[in-house]
C-alpha positions in Angstrom: 14.2 49.4 -5.1 12.5 46.0 -4.8 11.0 46.9 -1.4 9.5 50.1 -2.9 8.1 48.3 -5.9 6.6 45.3 -4.0 5.5 47.5 -1.1 3.7 50.0 -3.3 1.5 47.4 -4.9 0.9 45.5 -1.7 -0.1 48.6 0.2 -2.3 49.7 -2.6 -4.3 46.4 -2.5 -4.4 46.6 1.3 -5.9 50.1 1.2 -8.5 49.1 -1.4 -9.6 46.0 0.4 -9.5 47.6 3.8 -11.7 50.5 2.8 -14.2 48.2 1.1 -14.4 45.9 4.1 -14.7 48.8 6.5 -17.6 50.3 4.5 -19.3 46.9 4.3 -19.0 46.2 8.0 -20.2 49.7 9.0 -23.2 49.4 6.6 -24.2 46.0 7.9 -23.6 46.9 11.6 -25.6 50.1 11.3 -28.7 48.2 10.2 -29.1 47.0 13.8 -29.4 50.6 15.0 -31.2 52.2 12.1 -34.2 53.1 14.3 -32.1 54.3 17.2 -29.7 56.7 15.6 -29.4 60.0 17.6 -30.8 63.1 16.1 -27.5 64.9 16.5 -25.2 64.8 13.4 -22.1 65.0 15.6 -23.2 61.9 17.6 -24.0 60.0 14.4 -20.5 60.8 13.0 -18.9 59.7 16.3 -20.8 56.5 16.1 -19.5 55.7 12.6 -15.9 56.6 13.8 -16.2 54.2 16.8 -17.8 51.5 14.7 -15.0 51.8 12.1 -12.4 51.4 14.9 -14.3 48.4 16.2 -14.5 46.9 12.7 -10.7 47.2 12.4 -10.4 44.1 14.6 -11.9 42.0 11.8 -11.1 43.9 8.6 -7.3 44.5 9.2 -6.1 40.9 9.3 -8.4 39.9 6.4 -7.3 42.8 4.4 -3.6 41.9 4.8 -4.2 38.3 3.7 -6.6 39.1 0.8 -4.2 41.8 -0.4 -1.4 39.3 -0.5 -3.5 36.9 -2.6 -4.5 39.6 -5.1 -0.9 40.9 -5.2 0.5 37.5 -6.3 -2.3 36.8 -8.7 -2.0 40.2 -10.4 1.8 40.0 -10.5 1.7 36.5 -12.1 -1.0 37.5 -14.7 1.1 40.5 -15.7 4.3 38.4 -15.8 5.9 40.9 -13.3 6.5 38.2 -10.8 8.1 36.0 -13.4 10.3 39.0 -14.5 11.5 39.6 -11.0 12.5 36.0 -10.6 14.2 36.0 -14.0 16.4 39.0 -13.3 17.8 37.3 -10.2 15.4 38.1 -7.3 14.5 35.1 -5.2 11.0 34.3 -4.0 12.2 35.0 -0.5 13.5 38.4 -1.5 10.0 39.3 -3.0 8.3 38.0 0.1 10.4 40.0 2.6 8.8 43.4 1.9 5.4 41.8 2.3 6.5 40.3 5.6 7.9 43.6 6.8 4.6 45.5 6.0 2.4 42.8 7.6 4.6 42.8 10.7 4.4 46.6 10.9 0.6 46.5 10.8 0.6 43.6 13.4 2.7 45.6 15.8 0.5 48.6 15.1 -2.6 46.6 16.0 -1.0 45.3 19.2 -0.1 48.8 20.2 -3.7 49.9 19.6 -4.9 47.1 21.9 -2.9 48.8 24.7 -5.0 52.0 24.3 -8.7 52.9 24.7 -9.1 51.7 21.1 -10.5 48.4 22.5 -13.4 50.2 24.0 -14.7 51.5 20.6 -17.6 49.1 20.5 -18.8 50.1 23.9 -18.6 53.8 23.1 -20.5 53.3 19.8 -23.3 51.4 21.7 -23.2 54.1 24.4 -24.0 56.7 21.7 -26.9 54.7 20.3 -28.5 53.9 23.7 -27.5 57.3 25.2 -27.0 56.0 28.7 -29.6 53.3 28.9 -26.9 50.9 27.8 -23.9 50.9 30.1 -22.4 47.4 30.1 -23.4 46.7 33.7 -22.3 43.9 35.9 -24.3 42.8 38.9 -23.7 41.1 42.2 -19.9 40.9 42.4 -18.0 39.7 45.5 -14.3 40.1 45.2 -11.3 39.9 47.5 -8.9 42.8 47.5 -6.0 42.5 50.0 -7.5 41.4 53.3 -10.9 42.9 52.5 -14.0 41.5 50.7 -15.9 43.9 48.5 -19.4 43.5 47.2 -20.7 45.5 44.3 -24.5 45.4 43.8 -24.1 46.9 40.3 -21.0 48.3 38.6 -20.8 50.4 35.4 -17.2 50.0 34.0 -17.7 52.6 31.3 -19.2 55.2 33.6 -16.7 54.2 36.4 -19.6 54.1 38.8 -20.9 51.5 41.3 -24.1 51.1 43.3 -24.8 49.4 46.6 -21.1 48.8 47.5 -20.2 47.0 50.7 -16.8 46.4 52.2 -16.0 43.8 54.8 -12.7 44.6 56.6 -11.0 41.7 58.4 -8.3 41.5 61.0 -6.8 38.2 62.0 -9.4 36.5 59.8 -12.2 38.1 61.9 -14.6 40.8 60.8 -13.6 44.1 62.3 -15.7 46.6 60.4 -18.3 46.9 57.8 -18.5 49.8 55.3 -21.4 50.5 52.9 -22.6 53.2 50.6 -25.4 53.5 47.9 -23.1 55.1 45.4 -19.4 55.1 44.6 -17.3 56.6 41.8 -13.8 55.8 40.6 -11.7 59.0 40.7 -7.9 59.6 40.6 -7.1 55.9 41.3 -9.6 55.5 44.3 -13.1 54.4 44.8 -14.9 57.4 46.4 -17.9 56.3 48.5 -20.6 58.9 48.8 -22.3 59.2 52.3 -20.6 56.1 53.5 -21.5 54.4 56.8 -18.8 52.6 58.7 -19.8 50.1 61.4 -17.0 49.1 63.6 -17.5 45.9 65.6 -16.4 45.9 69.3 -13.2 44.0 70.2 -14.9 42.5 73.2 -18.5 41.2 73.3 -18.7 41.2 77.1 -21.7 42.8 78.7 -21.2 46.4 79.5 -18.3 47.0 77.1 -18.5 49.4 74.2 -20.9 48.3 71.5 -21.2 48.8 67.8 -19.7 52.1 66.7 -21.4 53.6 63.6 -19.7 56.5 61.8 -21.1 58.5 58.8 -18.6 60.0 56.3 -19.6 62.2 53.3 -16.7 61.1 51.2 -14.5 58.1 51.7 -11.6 57.1 49.6 -10.8 53.3 49.4 -9.5 50.5 47.2 -6.6 52.3 45.6 -5.9 51.1 42.1 -8.9 48.8 41.8 -10.0 50.1 38.4 -13.5 49.4 37.0 -12.1 47.8 33.9 -10.1 45.3 36.0 -13.4 44.0 37.4 -14.7 43.8 33.8 -11.6 41.8 32.9 -11.9 39.2 35.6 -15.6 38.7 35.9 -17.3 39.2 32.5 -17.5 36.4 29.9 -16.9 38.8 27.0 -14.7 41.6 28.4 -13.4 44.4 26.3 -10.1 45.5 28.0 -6.8 46.9 26.9 -3.5 45.2 27.4 -2.7 47.6 30.2 -5.9 46.7 32.1 -5.3 43.0 31.5 -1.7 43.2 32.9 -3.0 45.0 36.0 -5.7 42.3 36.4 -2.9 39.7 36.2 -1.0 41.4 39.0 -4.1 41.5 41.2 -4.9 37.9 40.6 -1.3 36.9 41.3 -1.4 38.7 44.7 -4.6 36.9 45.5 -3.2 33.5 44.3 -6.2 33.3 42.0 -6.5 31.7 38.6 -5.4 33.8 35.7 -6.5 31.7 32.7 -8.9 34.3 31.4 -6.5 37.1 31.6 -3.7 35.0 30.0 -6.1 34.2 27.2 -6.8 37.8 26.5 -3.1 38.7 26.5 -2.3 35.9 24.1 -5.2 37.1 21.9 -4.0 40.7 21.9 -0.3 40.1 21.6 0.3 36.8 19.8 -2.7 36.0 17.5 -2.0 39.1 15.2 1.2 37.3 14.1 -0.8 34.6 12.3 -1.0 37.0 9.3 2.8 37.0 8.4 3.0 33.3 9.2 0.1 32.5 6.8 1.7 34.8 4.2 4.8 32.6 4.1 2.7 29.5 3.4 0.8 31.3 0.6 4.0 32.6 -1.0 5.5 29.1 -0.9 2.6 27.6 -2.9 2.4 30.5 -5.4 3.6 29.4 -8.9 6.1 31.5 -10.7 4.3 31.2 -14.0 0.6 31.3 -14.8 0.9 28.1 -16.9 2.0 26.2 -13.7 -1.5 26.4 -12.2 -5.1 27.5 -12.5 -4.9 31.0 -11.0 -8.6 31.3 -10.5 -8.8 28.1 -8.5 -5.5 28.8 -6.7 -6.7 32.3 -5.6 -10.0 30.8 -4.4 -8.1 28.2 -2.4 -5.8 30.8 -0.9 -8.7 33.0 0.2 -10.5 30.0 1.7 -7.4 29.0 3.6 -6.8 32.5 4.9 -10.4 32.8 6.1 -10.2 29.4 7.8 -7.0 30.2 9.6 -8.3 33.6 10.7 -11.6 32.1 11.8 -9.8 29.3 13.7 -7.6 31.6 15.7 -10.5 34.0 16.3 -12.7 31.2 17.6 -9.9 29.7 19.7 -9.2 33.0 21.3 -12.9 33.5 22.2 -13.2 29.9 23.5 -10.1 30.3 25.6 -11.3 33.5 27.1 -14.6 31.9 28.0 -12.7 29.1 29.8 -13.3 26.2 27.5 -9.6 25.7 26.8 -6.5 26.5 28.7 -4.8 29.5 26.9 -1.6 27.6 26.3 -3.6 24.8 24.6 -6.2 26.9 22.8 -4.0 29.7 21.6 -0.3 29.2 22.2 0.0 25.6 20.9 -1.8 26.2 17.5 0.2 29.4 17.0 3.5 27.6 17.7 2.5 24.9 15.3 1.7 27.4 12.6 5.0 29.1 13.3 6.9 25.9 12.9 5.1 25.1 9.6 5.8 28.6 8.3 9.5 28.5 9.2 9.9 25.2 7.3 8.2 26.7 4.2 10.3 29.9 4.5 13.5 27.8 4.5 12.3 25.8 1.5 10.7 28.5 -0.5 13.6 29.0 -2.9 14.4 25.3 -3.5 10.9 24.1 -4.1 10.8 21.8 -7.1 
């Protein structure tokens, strides 16, 4: 009964604030493209859908925290919070439905980050620029297995590459050289169009067989080397799902390469969303049981400011860790563990606060 009562009001405030923030974000973000909107109504609607999904990264955590502040303030003003405490419910019991709901949305958000949901911004910008914008990356040289691969230009969204060159090595010596002007990623392979394979001779003695050049219309190579994996490893601001990040981690581990950026993204996607329920515990601890025990206007302002600061701090630390400024364990994991320890202490003391 208590869960239904508290959950109803909390969800109601979440819905109101979430819709308001979504409309505000879409309105402001659309001003950048007001002169570039497509003439097609269907494309315009798709843009707003993708933009709304992209905005969810910012609006959902803020909505959960602001709804919590409004919930407590409104319940105290109407004396409902006081009545719940008077009939025997503890502050912890009132908080538990809120924690359950915020944890549900946190897990939902983490699940979305494992899907193409994370590419919503790129799809929205692709609609606006209609192909002229493609999130290209240029001049990449990567090691895959024993081979070295050079991409002159790669389009992760279009799953296409131009001017691709592959250097095959045997016993640490160049054995063959493959190049093509165009390559596509299909069914788990890079497909080179009109590829040219130049095989070096095993012996360079005079009179032996020389360079062997072969032309192939369609060549399948680099199994499992997905375009988004390249985007994960080599771009400063990559947009990748948890699945792509994990695959990138496996590739980097095989190559004995550093995985700081990928670990930062995984921490950001999987751990940072839990700052919402942890912050909710602290807010609930300092919420008075009666309106006379504090200035509700000032208190609600303080809670809102604290919520925005904590959200901004973790958002900034996540971006800085991805860019390589901090180690992920220092920039993300340590602050989150500290917040978790503080929240656990407040949760244990919430019903015995004097």
